[in-house]
C-alpha positions in Angstrom: 0.0 0.0 0.0 1.2 3.5 -0.7 0.0 7.0 -0.2 0.5 9.9 -2.5 0.7 13.6 -1.5 0.6 16.4 -4.0 2.2 19.7 -3.4 1.5 22.7 -5.6 4.4 24.8 -6.9 4.6 28.0 -8.9 8.1 27.0 -10.1 8.5 23.3 -11.0 12.2 23.5 -11.8 13.0 25.2 -8.5 10.9 22.6 -6.6 12.6 19.7 -8.4 16.0 21.2 -7.7 15.1 21.6 -4.0 13.8 18.1 -3.5 16.6 16.4 -5.5 19.7 18.5 -4.9 18.9 20.1 -1.5 17.0 17.2 0.2 18.7 14.4 -1.8 15.7 12.5 -3.2 15.4 11.3 -6.8 13.0 12.3 -9.5 10.5 9.4 -10.0 8.9 10.7 -13.1 8.2 13.9 -15.1 5.1 14.6 -17.2 5.6 17.5 -19.6 6.3 20.9 -18.0 3.7 20.8 -15.2 3.9 17.6 -13.2 6.6 15.5 -11.6 7.1 12.9 -8.9 9.8 12.7 -6.2 10.8 9.3 -4.8 11.0 9.6 -1.0 11.9 6.2 0.5 9.7 4.2 -1.9 6.8 6.7 -1.6 6.1 9.3 -4.3 5.5 12.9 -3.7 3.8 14.6 -6.6 4.6 18.2 -7.6 2.1 20.1 -9.7 2.8 23.4 -11.4 0.1 26.0 -10.7 -0.3 29.8 -11.4 -0.8 31.0 -7.8 0.7 30.2 -4.5 -1.0 27.3 -2.6 -3.5 29.0 -0.3 -2.8 26.4 2.4 0.8 27.6 2.9 -0.2 30.6 5.1 -2.8 28.6 7.0 -0.3 25.8 7.7 2.4 28.2 8.9 0.1 30.1 11.2 -1.3 26.9 12.8 2.1 25.1 13.1 0.7 22.3 10.9 2.6 20.5 8.1 2.3 19.6 4.5 4.5 16.6 4.7 5.8 14.5 7.7 8.8 12.2 7.1 10.1 9.8 9.7 13.8 8.9 9.6 15.9 6.5 11.6 18.5 9.0 12.6 17.0 12.5 13.1 20.3 14.1 14.2 22.2 12.9 11.1 19.4 14.1 8.8 19.3 17.5 10.5 23.1 17.8 10.2 23.0 16.9 6.5 20.2 19.4 5.7 21.5 22.2 7.9 24.8 22.2 6.1 23.2 21.8 2.6 21.5 25.1 2.2 18.0 24.2 3.4 16.0 26.5 5.8 16.1 24.1 8.8 14.7 24.7 12.3 16.3 23.4 15.5 15.4 19.9 16.7 12.6 20.2 19.2 11.4 17.6 21.7 7.7 17.1 21.6 5.5 14.8 23.7 5.3 12.4 20.7 9.0 12.6 19.8 11.7 14.8 18.4 11.3 16.7 15.1 12.5 19.6 13.0 11.0 21.6 10.1 12.3 22.4 6.7 10.5 24.9 4.4 10.6 24.4 0.7 10.9 27.3 -1.8 7.1 27.5 -2.1 6.7 27.7 1.7 5.5 24.1 2.3 6.4 22.9 5.8 8.1 19.5 5.8 8.6 18.0 9.2 11.3 15.4 9.9 10.8 13.2 12.9 12.6 10.3 14.5 11.0 6.9 13.8 9.7 5.2 16.9 12.0 2.2 17.5 9.2 0.4 19.3 
């Protein structure tokens, strides 16, 4: 089973560059000039070119919500990789449900990284 999330972007090339070069994922597919997929640990994130900024971006930022939540085995290592690689990365915060940090993509989408529960 897999789940697919779609993020809307006003600059597909910039978004592809961010998800592949900055975050280190691979392009799964590309359809013409307006649609692409990013392979994130055997799940595919879809990117769709749109004319206007995604209206959820402001709402998500104000409410401390997320557009994408990615669990990783070693949160500190992932944080170090991204922090030194040009991404806008928050500090790691301890939450009642675990540790996490936030990365914001060029369109303003909030991507949370969290440590996988080992249990």
